[in-house]
C-alpha positions in Angstrom: 116.9 56.1 121.0 116.3 52.7 119.8 115.0 51.6 116.5 115.5 53.3 113.1 113.6 55.8 111.1 112.3 54.9 107.7 112.5 57.1 104.8 109.1 58.5 105.6 110.1 59.3 109.1 108.2 56.5 110.8 109.7 54.8 113.7 110.7 51.2 112.9 108.7 49.6 115.7 106.1 47.0 116.1 102.7 48.2 115.2 104.0 51.2 113.2 102.1 52.0 110.0 103.6 53.4 106.9 101.1 55.9 105.5 102.6 55.5 102.1 102.2 51.7 102.1 99.3 50.4 100.0 96.1 49.4 101.9 97.6 50.4 105.2 95.2 49.6 108.0 95.9 50.9 111.5 96.1 48.4 114.3 93.1 48.3 116.6 93.8 47.3 120.2 91.7 44.3 121.3 88.8 45.1 123.6 89.5 44.7 127.3 87.9 41.8 129.0 84.3 42.6 130.2 83.9 45.5 127.7 81.9 43.4 125.2 78.1 44.4 125.4 75.4 42.8 123.3 73.0 45.2 121.6 69.8 45.8 123.6 67.0 43.4 122.7 64.0 45.5 121.7 61.7 42.7 120.3 60.1 41.8 123.7 59.0 45.4 124.2 57.7 45.6 120.6 55.9 42.4 120.9 54.2 43.4 124.2 53.2 46.7 122.7 51.7 45.0 119.7 49.7 42.7 122.0 48.5 45.6 124.1 47.5 47.6 121.0 45.5 44.7 119.6 43.8 44.1 122.9 42.9 47.8 123.2 41.5 47.8 119.7 39.4 44.7 120.5 38.0 46.3 123.6 37.1 49.5 121.7 35.5 47.5 118.9 33.4 45.5 121.3 32.1 48.8 122.9 31.2 50.2 119.4 30.0 47.1 117.5 28.5 44.6 119.9 24.7 44.5 119.6 24.9 46.8 116.5 26.8 44.7 113.9 25.7 41.2 113.3 29.2 39.8 112.6 30.4 40.8 116.1 28.0 38.3 117.6 30.4 35.6 116.5 33.5 37.4 117.7 32.9 39.0 121.1 32.1 36.0 123.3 35.1 36.0 125.6 34.1 36.0 129.3 33.5 39.6 130.2 35.7 39.4 133.3 38.6 38.9 130.9 38.4 42.7 130.2 39.8 43.1 133.7 42.0 40.1 134.1 43.9 40.3 130.8 45.2 43.9 131.0 46.1 43.4 134.7 48.3 40.4 133.6 49.8 42.5 130.8 50.7 45.2 133.2 53.3 43.0 134.9 55.7 42.5 131.9 54.8 46.0 130.6 56.3 47.5 133.8 59.4 45.4 133.6 60.5 45.9 130.0 63.4 48.3 129.4 62.5 49.7 126.0 59.0 51.0 125.2 57.8 50.7 128.8 56.0 54.0 128.8 54.1 53.3 125.6 53.2 49.7 126.6 52.0 50.7 130.1 49.9 53.5 128.6 48.2 51.3 126.1 47.5 48.7 128.7 46.0 51.2 131.1 43.8 52.6 128.3 42.5 49.1 127.5 41.8 48.6 131.2 39.9 51.9 131.4 37.9 51.0 128.2 37.1 47.5 129.4 36.3 48.3 133.1 32.6 48.9 132.4 32.4 45.9 130.2 33.4 43.4 132.9 30.0 42.9 134.4 31.4 43.4 137.9 29.3 44.8 140.7 31.8 45.7 143.4 29.1 47.3 145.6 28.1 43.8 146.5 31.2 43.6 148.8 29.7 46.3 151.0 26.0 45.5 150.7 25.8 42.3 152.8 22.4 40.8 153.3 19.8 43.6 153.8 16.7 42.7 155.6 13.7 41.8 153.5 10.4 43.2 154.8 7.5 40.9 155.6 5.1 40.7 152.7 7.8 41.2 150.0 7.3 39.2 146.8 9.7 36.4 145.9 10.2 36.0 142.2 12.5 33.4 140.6 13.6 33.1 137.0 15.3 30.0 135.6 16.2 28.4 132.3 15.3 24.8 133.1 17.2 23.4 130.1 14.7 21.1 128.5 12.5 20.8 131.6 13.0 17.4 133.3 14.0 15.5 130.2 17.6 14.8 131.3 17.0 14.6 135.0 15.0 12.8 137.6 11.5 14.1 137.4 10.8 14.0 141.2 14.1 15.7 142.0 13.3 18.4 139.4 9.9 19.2 140.9 11.3 19.0 144.4 13.9 21.6 143.5 11.2 23.9 142.1 9.0 23.6 145.1 12.0 24.3 147.4 12.3 27.8 146.0 9.0 28.7 147.7 8.4 31.5 145.3 5.3 33.7 144.7 6.1 33.9 141.0 8.1 31.5 138.8 9.3 32.7 135.4 10.5 29.5 133.7 12.1 29.1 130.3 12.6 26.0 128.2 9.3 24.3 129.2 10.0 21.9 126.4 11.9 18.7 125.4 14.1 17.8 122.5 13.4 15.3 119.8 16.6 14.6 118.0 18.2 18.0 117.3 14.9 19.9 117.4 13.0 21.5 120.3 9.6 20.0 120.9 6.5 21.2 123.0 5.4 19.3 126.0 2.3 19.2 128.2 3.0 18.6 131.8 0.3 20.8 133.2 -1.4 18.0 135.2 1.8 17.4 137.1 2.4 21.1 137.5 -1.0 21.7 139.0 -0.4 18.8 141.4 2.9 20.2 142.5 1.7 23.8 142.8 -1.9 23.7 144.0 -3.6 27.1 143.9 -1.1 28.6 141.5 -2.3 30.4 138.4 -0.7 29.3 135.2 0.2 30.9 131.9 2.1 29.1 129.1 3.0 29.9 125.5 5.7 28.4 123.4 8.6 27.4 125.7 7.5 29.6 128.6 5.7 28.8 131.8 4.7 31.4 134.3 3.4 30.4 137.7 1.8 32.9 140.1 0.2 32.7 143.6 -1.7 35.9 142.5 -4.5 36.0 139.9 -3.4 36.4 136.3 -5.4 39.2 134.7 -3.9 38.9 131.2 -1.3 36.8 129.4 -0.1 37.2 125.8 3.0 36.3 123.8 4.8 39.0 122.0 4.9 38.0 118.3 7.1 40.4 116.2 6.3 41.1 112.6 8.7 40.4 109.8 10.3 37.3 111.3 12.1 34.8 109.0 10.5 31.4 108.7 11.2 29.1 111.6 14.2 26.8 111.4 12.3 23.8 112.8 8.8 22.5 112.8 7.7 24.0 116.1 7.1 27.6 115.0 6.4 29.1 118.4 9.8 28.2 119.6 11.2 30.7 117.2 8.3 33.2 117.0 7.6 33.5 120.7 10.5 34.8 122.8 8.6 36.8 125.4 5.5 36.0 127.4 3.9 38.9 129.1 1.7 38.1 132.1 -0.1 40.7 134.2 -1.0 39.7 137.8 -3.1 41.3 140.4 -1.1 41.8 143.7 -3.6 43.0 146.3 -5.2 45.4 143.8 -2.0 46.5 142.1 -1.0 45.3 138.6 2.5 43.9 138.1 3.6 43.1 134.5 5.9 40.0 134.2 8.0 39.6 131.1 9.2 36.0 130.9 12.0 36.2 128.3 14.3 34.0 126.4 15.9 35.8 123.5 17.5 34.0 120.5 21.1 32.8 120.8 23.9 34.9 119.5 25.2 32.0 117.4 24.8 28.3 116.7 27.7 26.6 118.5 27.1 23.4 116.4 28.2 25.0 113.2 31.8 25.3 111.9 32.9 28.9 112.1 35.1 28.4 109.0 32.1 27.8 106.8 29.7 30.2 105.0 26.8 28.5 106.7 28.0 29.6 110.1 28.1 33.2 109.1 24.7 33.0 107.4 23.3 31.6 110.7 24.9 34.3 112.8 23.3 37.0 110.6 19.9 35.3 110.6 20.0 35.0 114.3 21.0 38.7 114.7 18.1 39.8 112.5 15.7 37.6 114.5 17.1 39.0 117.8 16.5 42.6 116.5 12.9 41.9 115.7 12.3 40.5 119.2 14.1 43.4 120.8 12.0 45.9 118.9 8.7 44.2 119.9 9.8 44.0 123.5 10.9 47.7 123.6 7.6 48.7 122.0 5.6 46.8 124.6 7.6 48.2 127.4 7.2 51.8 126.2 3.4 51.4 126.1 3.2 49.7 129.5 2.3 52.0 132.5 2.5 49.2 135.1 5.5 48.4 137.2 7.6 45.7 135.4 9.7 42.7 136.2 11.6 41.4 133.2 13.7 38.3 133.6 15.0 35.3 131.8 17.8 33.9 129.6 18.4 37.1 127.5 21.6 35.8 125.8 23.0 39.3 126.4 26.5 39.9 127.8 27.6 42.8 130.1 28.9 45.9 128.5 27.3 45.2 125.0 25.1 47.4 122.9 22.2 45.0 123.4 21.6 46.5 126.9 20.3 49.7 125.3 17.0 47.9 124.8 16.5 47.8 128.5 17.0 51.5 129.1 14.7 52.9 131.8 14.8 49.6 133.8 17.0 48.8 136.7 19.5 45.9 136.6 18.5 43.8 139.6 22.2 42.8 140.1 22.7 46.3 141.5 21.0 45.0 144.6 22.7 41.6 144.4 25.1 39.8 146.7 27.5 38.7 144.0 30.4 40.8 142.6 30.2 38.8 139.4 26.7 37.5 138.9 27.5 35.1 136.2 24.8 32.5 135.4 26.4 30.0 133.0 27.5 27.3 133.2 26.6 25.6 136.4 29.3 22.9 136.2 32.7 24.5 136.7 33.2 28.3 137.1 30.3 30.4 135.8 32.0 32.8 133.4 29.1 34.3 131.4 26.1 36.3 132.5 23.4 35.2 130.1 20.5 35.4 132.5 19.3 38.8 133.8 16.5 40.4 135.8 15.3 44.0 135.3 12.7 45.9 137.3 11.0 49.3 137.1 12.7 52.1 139.1 9.6 52.5 141.3 9.7 48.9 142.5 11.5 48.6 145.8 14.1 45.9 145.1 15.4 44.4 148.3 17.8 41.7 147.0 18.9 39.6 144.1 20.8 36.4 144.5 22.1 34.0 141.9 21.8 30.3 143.0 23.3 27.0 141.8 20.7 24.3 141.1 21.9 20.7 141.2 24.1 20.4 138.1 22.0 17.5 136.8 19.0 19.8 136.4 20.2 22.7 134.2 23.2 24.4 132.8 21.9 27.8 134.0 21.9 29.3 137.5 18.6 30.5 139.0 17.9 34.2 139.8 16.0 34.9 143.1 14.4 38.4 143.6 12.9 39.9 146.7 10.8 43.0 146.0 7.9 45.2 147.0 5.5 47.0 144.8 4.9 50.8 145.0 1.9 51.9 147.1 -1.4 52.2 145.2 -1.7 55.5 143.3 2.1 56.1 143.4 3.2 57.8 140.1 6.0 56.6 138.0 9.2 58.6 138.0 10.0 60.5 134.7 12.7 57.9 133.8 10.0 55.2 133.7 7.3 57.2 132.0 9.7 58.3 129.2 11.5 55.1 128.4 13.5 55.5 125.2 
């Protein structure tokens, strides 16, 4: 036996520790090469989960508050298709993280479910194709002309309108701009020349042209509106022009519509003036919605309502059109966005609705020349119900 024993019985060898020695610390063998492991990084999973939760809350808030709380009009303007694209993008890292994967994937899938009906997508268009349109079907077009021909070649503008060969034209922004204010125009002489034989109704910014006789025309003027913001009062006070036409003995009610903007993009969102403007526009929108709903409820005729509604898919504002059919359900576009014309159209601001008893054959959304307008044109092909046909209960009892 080599070495010696100390008085306490410890072997006198390298690494031996005397338990009686003060502050004795046992030797710790060094870690073997390759045994060093960094603590797992949890912050990527936590960050991703936080983003997913915030997005899910945003989607839920949009479903609950849009069209019902004025402040949301200044918040929920993201392109609706983002409600599909963003959670699908989030799913990729959510499926790859090591820690918190189940929670992150679950929240992302929840936001995808909540947002799926807010996207404005019409997947049925993939299977619909181009159905045949029967002879004698009406062709109705709706278009926000964006200040008429002020910023474009006049001849090209009228040539484009004529090329639509429609039976009915529902045209918005029959107006010009003077400085920063909308201003009325009178181009009826040119219009009669370009559309001989058409019947004309105009009020405020609206122009309705019809091959069929107009039996009545009136603007909807809500009560309780705030004073107009500019000198042309009818621009603010008239946002719907109802025109009834006689189509071979049957009355069709046309609602040419341009509802107030959700917000004023020219104002700084960091100022109190911006938020006052959003609230005032919201109150004005509500008055026009109420007047429109009241008129629809009292109208027993089949209805075509179309125009620049400044309404986004999946928002609470669509409740005002209950009882009518979204014409995009018969459309040829999966995402029938209408704004802007230059670049990808990301927002659907322009809509068309019809009564359930109208036989809607097709809707298409078409690009005008970019120099003519920022809005795409809506083209409808439809047939009216036979004379004496009764309205279905859903149309009689709109609510």
